[in-house]
C-alpha positions as CSV (number, residue, x, y, z in Angstrom):
1,X,-15.8,-28.9,10.8
2,X,-17.4,-31.7,12.9
3,X,-17.5,-31.7,16.7
4,X,-15.1,-34.0,18.4
5,X,-16.6,-37.4,19.3
6,X,-18.0,-37.7,22.8
7,X,-15.3,-40.2,23.7
8,X,-12.7,-37.6,22.9
9,X,-14.5,-35.0,25.0
10,X,-14.6,-37.4,27.9
11,X,-10.9,-38.1,27.6
12,X,-10.2,-34.4,27.6
13,X,-12.3,-34.0,30.8
14,X,-10.5,-36.8,32.5
15,X,-7.1,-35.2,31.8
16,X,-8.1,-32.0,33.7
17,X,-8.8,-34.0,36.9
18,X,-5.0,-34.4,37.4
19,X,-4.5,-30.6,37.4
20,X,-3.5,-28.8,40.6
21,X,-6.3,-27.6,42.9
22,X,-5.8,-23.8,42.5
23,X,-6.1,-24.1,38.8
24,X,-9.2,-26.1,39.1
25,X,-10.7,-23.4,41.3
26,X,-9.9,-20.7,38.8
27,X,-11.2,-22.9,36.0
28,X,-14.5,-23.5,37.8
29,X,-14.9,-19.7,38.5
30,X,-14.3,-18.9,34.9
31,X,-16.7,-21.6,33.7
32,X,-19.4,-20.4,36.1
33,X,-19.3,-16.9,34.6
34,X,-22.4,-16.5,32.4
35,X,-21.6,-16.4,28.7
36,X,-23.9,-15.5,25.9
37,X,-24.7,-18.7,23.9
38,X,-22.8,-18.9,20.6
39,X,-24.8,-19.3,17.4
40,X,-28.0,-20.6,18.8
41,X,-30.7,-21.5,16.2
42,X,-32.1,-18.0,16.6
43,X,-28.7,-16.3,16.0
44,X,-27.6,-17.8,12.8
45,X,-25.1,-15.6,11.1
46,X,-26.4,-14.0,7.9
47,X,-24.1,-12.8,5.1
48,X,-23.1,-9.1,5.7
49,X,-23.2,-7.5,2.2
50,X,-21.3,-4.5,3.5
51,X,-18.4,-6.9,3.7
52,X,-19.1,-9.4,0.9
53,X,-20.3,-8.8,-2.6
54,X,-23.4,-10.5,-4.0
55,X,-22.9,-13.0,-6.7
56,X,-23.8,-10.7,-9.6
57,X,-21.9,-7.8,-8.2
58,X,-18.7,-9.8,-7.8
59,X,-18.9,-11.3,-11.3
60,X,-19.5,-7.8,-12.7
61,X,-16.4,-6.5,-10.8
62,X,-14.4,-9.3,-12.4
63,X,-15.7,-8.5,-15.9
64,X,-15.0,-4.8,-15.4
65,X,-11.5,-5.5,-14.2
66,X,-10.7,-7.6,-17.3
67,X,-12.3,-5.0,-19.6
68,X,-10.1,-2.3,-18.0
69,X,-7.0,-4.3,-18.7
70,X,-7.4,-5.7,-22.3
71,X,-3.7,-6.1,-22.9
72,X,-3.3,-8.6,-20.0
73,X,-6.8,-10.0,-19.3
74,X,-9.7,-11.5,-21.1
75,X,-13.0,-12.5,-19.5
76,X,-15.1,-15.0,-21.3
77,X,-18.5,-16.6,-20.5
78,X,-18.8,-20.4,-21.0
79,X,-22.2,-22.0,-21.3
80,X,-23.2,-25.6,-20.8
81,X,-26.5,-27.4,-20.1
82,X,-27.8,-30.9,-19.4
83,X,-31.5,-32.1,-19.2
84,X,-32.8,-28.5,-18.9
85,X,-30.2,-27.4,-16.3
86,X,-28.0,-24.7,-17.8
87,X,-25.2,-22.5,-16.4
88,X,-22.9,-19.6,-17.4
89,X,-19.4,-19.7,-16.0
90,X,-17.0,-16.7,-16.2
91,X,-13.4,-17.5,-16.9
92,X,-10.6,-15.0,-16.9
93,X,-7.3,-15.5,-18.8
94,X,-4.5,-13.4,-17.4
95,X,-1.0,-12.9,-18.7
96,X,1.0,-10.1,-17.2
97,X,3.4,-10.0,-20.2
98,X,0.5,-9.5,-22.6
99,X,-2.2,-11.9,-23.8
100,X,-1.1,-14.5,-26.3
101,X,-2.8,-14.5,-29.7
102,X,-3.9,-18.1,-29.3
103,X,-3.4,-21.0,-27.0
104,X,-0.2,-22.0,-28.9
105,X,1.4,-19.1,-27.1
106,X,1.0,-20.8,-23.8
107,X,3.3,-23.7,-24.5
108,X,6.4,-21.9,-23.3
109,X,4.8,-20.7,-20.0
110,X,3.8,-22.1,-16.7
111,X,0.1,-22.7,-16.9
112,X,-2.1,-22.4,-13.9
113,X,-5.8,-23.3,-13.6
114,X,-7.4,-21.8,-10.4
115,X,-10.9,-22.7,-9.3
116,X,-12.9,-20.7,-6.7
117,X,-16.4,-20.9,-5.4
118,X,-17.1,-24.5,-6.2
119,X,-19.5,-24.7,-3.2
120,X,-22.2,-22.1,-2.9
121,X,-21.8,-21.3,0.9
122,X,-18.0,-20.6,0.6
123,X,-18.2,-16.9,-0.2
124,X,-14.7,-16.0,0.9
125,X,-13.1,-18.1,-1.9
126,X,-14.6,-16.0,-4.6
127,X,-13.6,-12.8,-2.8
128,X,-10.0,-14.2,-2.9
129,X,-10.3,-14.7,-6.6
130,X,-11.2,-11.0,-7.1
131,X,-8.3,-9.9,-4.8
132,X,-5.9,-12.0,-6.8
133,X,-7.1,-10.7,-10.1
134,X,-6.7,-7.1,-8.8
135,X,-3.0,-7.9,-8.0
136,X,-2.4,-9.4,-11.4
137,X,-3.9,-6.3,-13.1
138,X,-2.2,-3.6,-11.1
139,X,1.6,-3.3,-10.5
140,X,1.1,-1.0,-7.5
141,X,-1.2,-3.5,-5.9
142,X,1.3,-6.2,-6.6
143,X,4.0,-4.2,-4.9
144,X,1.7,-3.6,-1.9
145,X,0.9,-7.3,-1.6
146,X,4.5,-8.3,-2.0
147,X,5.6,-5.9,0.8
148,X,8.1,-3.9,-1.3
149,X,9.5,-3.1,-4.7
150,X,12.4,-5.6,-4.6
151,X,10.2,-8.7,-4.1
152,X,7.6,-7.4,-6.5
153,X,10.2,-7.0,-9.2
154,X,11.2,-10.6,-8.9
155,X,7.6,-11.7,-8.9
156,X,7.0,-9.8,-12.1
157,X,9.6,-11.9,-13.8
158,X,7.9,-15.1,-12.7
159,X,4.4,-13.8,-13.5
160,X,5.6,-12.8,-17.0
161,X,6.4,-16.5,-17.6
162,X,3.0,-17.7,-16.5
163,X,-0.5,-17.8,-17.9
164,X,-3.5,-18.0,-15.6
165,X,-7.0,-19.3,-16.2
166,X,-9.1,-18.2,-13.2
167,X,-12.7,-19.3,-12.4
168,X,-13.9,-16.8,-9.8
169,X,-17.1,-18.6,-9.1
170,X,-17.7,-22.1,-10.4
171,X,-21.0,-22.7,-8.7
172,X,-23.1,-19.7,-9.6
173,X,-26.4,-21.5,-9.4
174,X,-25.7,-22.9,-5.9
175,X,-24.6,-19.5,-4.8
176,X,-28.0,-18.1,-5.9
177,X,-29.6,-20.6,-3.5
178,X,-27.4,-19.5,-0.6
179,X,-28.2,-15.8,-1.3
180,X,-31.9,-16.8,-1.1
181,X,-31.4,-18.1,2.4
182,X,-30.2,-21.7,2.1
183,X,-27.0,-20.9,3.9
184,X,-25.8,-24.5,4.3
185,X,-26.1,-25.3,0.6
186,X,-22.9,-26.5,-1.1
187,X,-24.2,-28.4,-4.1
188,X,-25.0,-26.9,-7.5
189,X,-28.4,-25.7,-8.7
190,X,-29.8,-29.2,-9.1
191,X,-28.4,-30.8,-6.0
192,X,-25.1,-32.3,-7.2
193,X,-21.8,-31.8,-5.4
194,X,-19.6,-31.1,-8.4
195,X,-16.6,-32.0,-6.4
196,X,-17.9,-35.6,-6.3
197,X,-18.8,-35.7,-10.0
198,X,-15.3,-36.4,-11.5
199,X,-14.3,-39.7,-12.9
200,X,-11.9,-40.9,-10.3
201,X,-13.5,-43.5,-7.9
202,X,-16.8,-41.9,-8.9
203,X,-19.9,-43.0,-7.1
204,X,-18.2,-44.9,-4.3
205,X,-19.9,-44.2,-1.0
206,X,-18.4,-44.5,2.4
207,X,-20.4,-45.7,5.5
208,X,-20.9,-42.1,6.5
209,X,-22.1,-41.0,3.0
210,X,-24.6,-38.1,3.3
211,X,-26.5,-37.3,0.0
212,X,-27.5,-34.0,1.3
213,X,-23.9,-32.9,1.3
214,X,-22.1,-34.9,-1.4
215,X,-24.5,-36.5,-3.9
216,X,-22.2,-37.3,-6.9
217,X,-24.8,-37.0,-9.7
218,X,-26.2,-39.6,-12.1
219,X,-22.9,-40.3,-13.9
220,X,-19.3,-39.0,-14.0
221,X,-19.0,-35.6,-15.6
222,X,-22.8,-35.3,-15.8
223,X,-22.8,-31.7,-14.5
224,X,-22.4,-28.7,-16.8
225,X,-19.9,-27.1,-14.4
226,X,-17.6,-30.1,-14.6
227,X,-17.9,-30.3,-18.4
228,X,-16.7,-26.7,-18.7
229,X,-13.8,-27.1,-16.4
230,X,-12.8,-30.4,-17.9
231,X,-12.8,-28.7,-21.4
232,X,-10.6,-25.8,-20.1
233,X,-8.2,-28.2,-18.4
234,X,-7.8,-30.4,-21.5
235,X,-7.2,-27.3,-23.6
236,X,-4.8,-25.5,-21.2
237,X,-2.9,-28.6,-20.0
238,X,-2.0,-26.9,-16.8
239,X,1.1,-27.5,-14.6
240,X,-0.8,-26.2,-11.6
241,X,-4.4,-26.8,-10.4
242,X,-5.6,-25.1,-7.2
243,X,-9.2,-25.8,-6.0
244,X,-9.9,-23.2,-3.3
245,X,-12.4,-24.1,-0.6
246,X,-13.2,-23.1,3.0
247,X,-14.3,-25.0,6.1
248,X,-11.0,-25.6,7.7
249,X,-7.3,-24.7,7.2
250,X,-5.5,-27.0,4.9
251,X,-3.0,-27.3,2.0
252,X,-4.1,-30.7,0.5
253,X,-2.3,-32.7,-2.1
254,X,-3.7,-35.9,-3.7
255,X,-5.2,-38.2,-2.9
256,X,-8.7,-37.6,-1.6
257,X,-10.1,-41.0,-2.3
258,X,-7.4,-42.9,-0.4
259,X,-5.3,-42.1,2.7
260,X,-2.0,-41.9,0.9
261,X,0.3,-39.4,-0.8
262,X,1.5,-40.2,-4.3
263,X,5.0,-41.7,-4.6
264,X,8.0,-40.2,-6.4
265,X,10.2,-37.1,-6.3
266,X,7.7,-34.8,-8.0
267,X,5.0,-35.6,-5.5
268,X,7.5,-35.1,-2.6
269,X,8.5,-31.7,-4.1
270,X,4.8,-30.7,-4.2
271,X,4.4,-31.6,-0.5
272,X,7.5,-29.6,0.4
273,X,6.0,-26.6,-1.3
274,X,2.9,-26.8,0.7
275,X,4.9,-27.3,3.9
276,X,6.7,-24.1,3.1
277,X,3.5,-22.2,2.4
278,X,2.1,-23.5,5.7
279,X,4.9,-21.9,7.6
280,X,5.0,-18.7,5.5
281,X,1.3,-17.9,5.0
282,X,-0.8,-20.2,7.1
283,X,1.1,-19.7,10.4
284,X,1.7,-23.4,10.7
285,X,-2.0,-24.1,11.4
286,X,-2.8,-25.8,8.1
287,X,-3.2,-29.5,7.6
288,X,-0.6,-30.6,4.9
289,X,-0.6,-33.7,2.7
290,X,-3.2,-36.1,1.4
291,X,-6.7,-34.9,1.9
292,X,-7.9,-38.5,2.4
293,X,-5.5,-38.9,5.3
294,X,-5.6,-35.5,7.0
295,X,-9.3,-34.6,7.0
296,X,-10.7,-37.8,8.6
297,X,-12.8,-39.1,5.7
298,X,-12.3,-40.2,2.1
299,X,-13.8,-38.2,-0.8
300,X,-14.5,-39.9,-4.1
301,X,-14.8,-38.2,-7.5
302,X,-12.9,-35.0,-6.6
303,X,-11.6,-32.6,-9.1
304,X,-8.1,-32.6,-7.6
305,X,-7.7,-36.3,-7.9
306,X,-8.9,-36.2,-11.5
307,X,-6.5,-33.5,-12.4
308,X,-3.6,-35.4,-10.9
309,X,-4.4,-39.0,-12.0
310,X,-6.1,-38.5,-15.4
311,X,-4.8,-35.2,-16.7
312,X,-1.3,-35.6,-15.1
313,X,-1.3,-32.1,-13.6
314,X,1.9,-32.4,-11.5
315,X,1.0,-29.7,-9.0
316,X,-2.6,-30.4,-8.0
317,X,-3.9,-28.9,-4.8
318,X,-7.0,-28.3,-2.7
319,X,-6.6,-25.3,-0.4
320,X,-9.0,-24.7,2.5
321,X,-8.6,-21.1,3.5
322,X,-10.9,-20.5,6.5
323,X,-12.9,-22.4,9.1
324,X,-14.6,-21.4,12.4
325,X,-14.2,-24.5,14.6
326,X,-16.5,-23.0,17.2
327,X,-19.5,-22.4,15.0
328,X,-22.5,-24.6,15.6
329,X,-23.3,-27.2,12.9
330,X,-26.2,-25.2,11.5
331,X,-24.4,-21.9,11.5
332,X,-22.9,-22.5,8.1
333,X,-22.1,-18.9,7.0
334,X,-20.0,-18.4,10.2
335,X,-18.5,-21.9,9.8
336,X,-17.2,-21.3,6.3
337,X,-16.6,-17.5,6.1
338,X,-15.1,-14.8,8.3
339,X,-17.9,-12.6,9.6
340,X,-16.0,-9.4,10.6
341,X,-14.2,-7.0,8.4
342,X,-10.9,-7.5,10.2
343,X,-11.1,-11.3,9.8
344,X,-12.2,-10.9,6.2
345,X,-9.1,-8.8,5.4
346,X,-6.7,-11.0,7.3
347,X,-7.9,-14.1,5.5
348,X,-7.6,-12.5,2.1
349,X,-4.1,-11.1,2.9
350,X,-2.9,-14.4,4.2
351,X,-4.1,-16.4,1.2
352,X,-3.0,-13.8,-1.4
353,X,0.4,-14.2,0.3
354,X,0.1,-17.9,-0.2
355,X,-0.5,-17.5,-3.9
356,X,2.6,-15.3,-4.2
357,X,4.6,-17.8,-2.3
358,X,3.3,-20.5,-4.6
359,X,4.6,-18.5,-7.5
360,X,8.0,-18.0,-5.9
361,X,8.2,-21.8,-5.2
362,X,7.5,-22.9,-8.8
363,X,11.3,-22.9,-9.5
364,X,11.8,-25.6,-6.9
365,X,9.6,-28.1,-8.7
366,X,10.9,-30.3,-11.5
367,X,7.8,-29.8,-13.7
368,X,8.0,-25.9,-13.7
369,X,11.6,-25.1,-13.0
370,X,12.8,-25.4,-16.7
371,X,10.1,-22.9,-17.9
372,X,11.2,-20.3,-15.4
373,X,15.0,-20.6,-16.0
374,X,15.2,-17.5,-18.3
375,X,12.8,-15.5,-16.2
376,X,14.9,-16.1,-13.0
377,X,18.1,-15.4,-14.9
378,X,16.7,-12.0,-15.8
379,X,15.6,-11.4,-12.2
380,X,19.0,-12.3,-10.9
381,X,20.7,-9.9,-13.4
382,X,18.3,-7.1,-12.5
383,X,19.0,-7.6,-8.8
384,X,22.8,-7.7,-9.3
385,X,22.6,-4.5,-11.3
386,X,20.5,-2.8,-8.7
387,X,23.0,-3.9,-6.0
388,X,25.8,-2.2,-8.0
389,X,23.8,0.9,-8.6
390,X,23.6,0.2,-12.3
391,X,20.7,0.4,-14.7
392,X,18.9,-2.9,-14.9
393,X,19.3,-4.7,-18.2
394,X,16.4,-4.6,-20.6
395,X,13.8,-7.2,-19.8
396,X,13.6,-8.7,-23.3
397,X,11.3,-11.7,-23.7
398,X,13.2,-14.9,-23.8
399,X,13.3,-16.7,-27.1
400,X,10.6,-19.4,-27.4
401,X,13.2,-21.9,-28.7
402,X,15.4,-21.4,-25.7
403,X,12.5,-21.9,-23.3
404,X,11.3,-25.0,-25.2
405,X,14.8,-26.4,-25.0
406,X,14.9,-25.8,-21.3
407,X,11.5,-27.5,-20.8
408,X,12.8,-30.5,-22.7
409,X,15.8,-30.7,-20.4
410,X,18.3,-29.1,-22.8
411,X,21.4,-27.4,-21.7
412,X,23.2,-30.4,-20.1
413,X,24.9,-30.2,-16.8
414,X,25.2,-26.4,-17.1
415,X,21.4,-26.1,-17.4
416,X,20.9,-28.4,-14.4
417,X,23.4,-26.4,-12.3
418,X,21.6,-23.2,-13.2
419,X,18.2,-24.8,-12.3
420,X,19.6,-25.9,-8.9
421,X,20.9,-22.4,-8.3
422,X,17.6,-20.8,-9.2
423,X,15.8,-23.3,-6.8
424,X,18.2,-22.3,-4.0
425,X,17.6,-18.6,-4.8
426,X,13.9,-19.1,-4.7
427,X,14.1,-20.6,-1.2
428,X,16.4,-17.8,-0.1
429,X,14.1,-15.1,-1.3
430,X,11.2,-16.7,0.7
431,X,13.2,-16.5,3.9
432,X,13.7,-12.7,3.4
433,X,11.3,-10.4,5.3
434,X,8.4,-9.3,3.2
435,X,7.9,-5.9,4.7
436,X,4.7,-4.2,5.6
437,X,2.3,-5.9,3.1
438,X,-0.6,-6.0,5.6
439,X,-0.5,-2.2,6.1
440,X,0.2,-1.3,2.5
441,X,-2.7,-3.4,1.2
442,X,-5.3,-1.3,3.0
443,X,-5.1,1.1,0.1
444,X,-6.4,-1.5,-2.3
445,X,-9.4,-3.1,-0.5
446,X,-12.0,-4.1,-3.1
447,X,-15.0,-2.5,-1.5
448,X,-14.9,-0.4,1.7
449,X,-17.9,-0.2,3.9
450,X,-19.1,3.0,5.5
451,X,-21.2,1.0,8.0
452,X,-20.3,-0.8,11.1
453,X,-18.1,-3.4,9.3
454,X,-20.4,-6.3,10.0
455,X,-18.7,-7.4,13.3
456,X,-20.1,-10.3,15.2
457,X,-22.8,-9.4,17.7
458,X,-21.3,-11.6,20.3
459,X,-18.7,-9.0,21.3
460,X,-15.0,-9.3,22.3
461,X,-15.6,-9.9,26.1
462,X,-16.9,-13.5,25.9
463,X,-14.2,-14.3,23.4
464,X,-11.5,-13.1,25.8
465,X,-13.1,-15.0,28.6
466,X,-13.2,-18.2,26.6
467,X,-9.5,-17.7,25.7
468,X,-8.7,-17.3,29.4
469,X,-10.5,-20.6,30.1
470,X,-8.6,-22.4,27.4
471,X,-5.3,-21.0,28.7
472,X,-6.1,-22.2,32.2
473,X,-7.2,-25.6,31.0
474,X,-4.0,-25.9,29.0
475,X,-2.0,-25.1,32.0
476,X,-3.8,-27.8,34.0
477,X,-3.0,-30.3,31.3
478,X,0.7,-29.3,31.3
479,X,1.0,-29.7,35.1
480,X,-1.3,-32.6,35.6
481,X,-0.5,-35.1,32.8
482,X,2.1,-35.6,30.1
483,X,1.6,-33.2,27.2
484,X,0.6,-35.0,24.0
485,X,-1.8,-37.6,25.5
486,X,-4.6,-38.3,23.0
487,X,-3.1,-35.9,20.4
488,X,-3.4,-36.7,16.7
489,X,-0.4,-38.4,15.2
490,X,-0.9,-37.8,11.5
491,X,0.4,-34.2,11.2
492,X,-3.1,-33.0,10.4
493,X,-2.5,-29.6,11.9
494,X,-5.7,-29.5,13.9
495,X,-8.0,-31.0,11.3
496,X,-10.8,-33.0,13.0
497,X,-12.5,-36.1,11.8
498,X,-15.9,-35.6,10.2
499,X,-19.0,-36.7,12.2
500,X,-22.0,-37.9,10.2
501,X,-24.8,-35.4,9.9
502,X,-22.5,-32.3,10.1
503,X,-21.5,-30.1,7.1
504,X,-18.4,-31.4,5.2
505,X,-15.4,-29.3,5.9
506,X,-13.0,-30.4,3.1
507,X,-13.8,-29.8,-0.6
């Protein structure tokens, strides 16, 4: 979320000097039009609680949702403490086919561990957790989010072969500080960035290290939040880890502590999945690949790197779901969260879509495809029957022994051919139009406001004028100099290097 370096701004200004004179005249006229200053120190955006839920209200909604769906959801509170600092963390287990009696029932399923709200100022991430839980709990909401019954039916087969552990708000104590007015706070309740507290390259400090943003704690895994999540991960042994943040738009894979992507076909398959989601849900604007390469700075001691390198979670990701690149450095709520109802809904819709696409792409990855073989065979049979106008076959639960054999690579060449077919089918279904999900989802908004919707006070006029200025400047660049001069070459999708002293964008 940093401002571009001054040198880059000077280069951009130099490029406009080659533009034709008429465009320069128009550009000067536009620039001379008085604009209301954006996010001056006296206009810091405050959280709008007609749009967002407060910490306790959101967690209560989650607990109530689980209590209303006891067959498929269970909400549990985990406690941990260290040196007088204690926390409670709410964790929801969700299994759409029905909760397993014990963790032994998870061995034949794809296991997903999803973490939201690791940084206190990133409100939008916990709202996404609530939205996702609503979809997992409600078949009608799933159909609305999927954009139609056909896609929802296929998703149900995949969901029934999965178990979710969802942490809607990891950093409850840090969130308390933000709600009390410390709007730029990202660390936990005692000043530690828990996404620097994991035992991978822990404690290493770059030249631009800023303790106010990323203090790693006194030792690896010293923080109660990290202890709880580590325990859950060791118990669940997930195939998928997603750490959801805001501050920019990105679909990061390991590594964070070095500017490389892991080698091997499994890692390449994970990157391809993120590239597909970038096109399908992020409108191509997300940075994709190694966080350490794409974001412009290295991060040491992150949860995603630990999950991948130490716990061998094959699909380990950090998602960055929102960022306002125009916000001033001290306007943190605006920087990390949408501030209008429309932008709020659009963000949640887009990233709910991303999670559904992630589920649909699981059959394309070697680590998860075998566990979904039977579920996809049932989905294919149901679709074939529907195409012929016949009754769909009974959706009997696949035998555990059959699934275990598939996970172990059983079935020989026939099983491999079936897996390849399911992978192709998964890609084909993603290319099909999803229908009117955006419009249908309006019926399932988590908390409607009867007020003004919390729109930005800056108004639409200045925004349109700024857009016109940008368009004119772009035209000048196209006509005056070769396009692409000075452009980033690492496929970062618009991510900007971090400048010391500004809030960290990446998790």
